[in-house]
N, C-alpha and C positions, 0 to 999 in steps of 0.2 A: 165924647163917648167912644170907648174903645171898640174896635172891630170885633165881631163875634168870632170865636175860635173856628178855624177850618178843620176839616177832617185830618189834615196832616199835623197840625199843632195843637189839637184839642187836648186839654189836660185829662189825666186819668189813665186808665189801663191801656198799654200798648196793643197794637193789632195782634190777634191770635195767629199762630202758625198752624198749619195743617199739612198733611202729606200732599194734598191737591195744590195748595198754594205754593209750596216749595217746588213741586214738579212744574207747575205752570210758569213760575219764574225762571226755572232752568230752561224750559223749552223756548221761552221768549228771549233768552239771553244771547243767542247766537251760537258761536262755536264753543263746544264743550272743552276742547283742548286748551283753550285760553281762559275759561271762566275760573275765577278764584272764589274761595269761600267768602272773602271780604266783599267782593263785588256782589255776590249773591245776597249777602246780608243787607247790603245797601239797596239792592233792587227790592227786597222784601220790606225795607224800612224797619228793620229790627236790629238789635245789637248782635254782635258776633256770638255772645254767650247764649242768646235765645236760639240762634240757628244751631249752635253746637249741642244744644239739648236734644235736637232732632237728628242731626247728622254730625258725627264727630270729625269727619274728614271727607276728602273727595271720593274715596272708595265707598263709604257709606252713602254718599250722594248718588253715585252710580248704581248702587244696590237699590236704592229707592226708585230711581228712574227705571231700572230694569224691571222692577215689579210692575210698574205702570205700563211699560212697553209690552210685556208679556200679556197683561190684561187686554191690551188693545189689539194684539195680533192673533191671539188664539180664538178661534170660533167657539161659541157657546157649546156647540155639539161636536163631538169627536167624529172621526172617520168611521164608516161602516162598510164592511165588505169591499166591493169593487169601487167604492167612492173615495178610496184612499188617495189616488193621484190628483183628482180635482181638489180634494181637501188640502193636500200639501201645496198645490198651486195657490189656493186662497191664502194660506199661511205665508207663503213666500211673497206674494204681492202685498200683503199687509205689512210684512217686514220691510219691503222695498219702500212703501209709502211712509210708514212711521219712522223708520230709521233714518232715511235720507232727509226727512223734515227737521232733524236735529243734527246739524253739522257737528262732526266729531264723534258721534255716538258709535257708528259702525267701525270707525278707525280704532276707537278705544276697545271695542269688543274683539277686534282682530288681533290686538296685542296680547301677549301672555299676561294674565292677571287672575286673581281669585274671583270666581263668578259668584253671584248671589245664589246660594244653594236653593232657596225657595223658588225663585223665578226660573232659574236654570233647570231645576228638577221638573217643574211643571211643563216647560217646553220640551224637555227631553222625553218625558213620559208620553206626552201627547203625540209627538212625532214618531217615537218608537212604536206606539200603538197603531199608528197608520201603517207602518211596515208589517207588523204582525197581522193586521187586518188583510194585508196582501198575501198572507200565507207564509211569511218568512219566519224561520226559527228565531227565538229571542236573541241569540248571539249575533246573527246577521242583521237583525233589526237594529241592534245597538251600533253595529258598524255602519249601517245605512244612515242612522242619525248623525254620526260624526261626519260622514261624507256630505250629507245635506247641509248641516249647519256651518261647517268650515267653508264649504264652497260658497254658500250664500253670503255669509258675513264677509268673506274675502272679496267677493264681487262688489258688494256694497261699499266696502272700505276703499276699493279702487276707484269707485265713482266719486268718493269724497276727495280723492287725491288724483285727479285726472292726469297729472304730469307723468305718472308712472306708465300708463298705457296710451294716453291720449285718445284719439278717435279710433284706435284699433280694438278697444274693448267691445265685446259683442253686445248687441242690444239685449236688454233684460229678458224679453220674451224668447229670444233665441237661446240665450244662456239657460233659462229656466226649462225650456223644452228639452234641451240636450241633457240637462241634469236629471230631470224626472224620467226621461226615457232610459237612462242608465241605472236607475234605482228600481227596486232595492238591490243592494249588493248581493253578489253570489260568489260562491267559491270559484277560483280560477279554473278554467277548463270545463266548467259546467255550462252548457248552453241554456238559453232562456226557452221557456215553453211558450 
């Protein structure tokens, strides 16, 4: 009598792909810098063609991953009034925890590339709203967003590549405290109130 088919070799319809399944496989893969689409398809136990119906290339894969990351780091509730600084602190710590859990992700974000318009826009709007909640005009809120995100992603990318700064990199809580005390941006020569 033949053995009963196992889940792996059962005849019939192949395993279904989903956004969550793809992202889970990416997150479990290790370093994103070295992950290939072929390896990802193998991890998912699907053909390359099945994977390419969901994501056509590595950039689309990073777009999908970015959407999930933004979902994970943005609090459900936005900042209100004077709560903007603690709210930004929560966002920064969530980025720290989520991004560093996926080796290569912060490094990829730190490199010049086309960002996912949807997830990037959601993050940008939420962080800019935090600065306008602090009473900053929209133009300076936008500048503050750029300072916040480039500083934070650069620090996280440095942690993924410790040879650059070694042990000289400031602890995250020191870095974040200095960053948030310096924000929001103000015009040069204008003192803080």
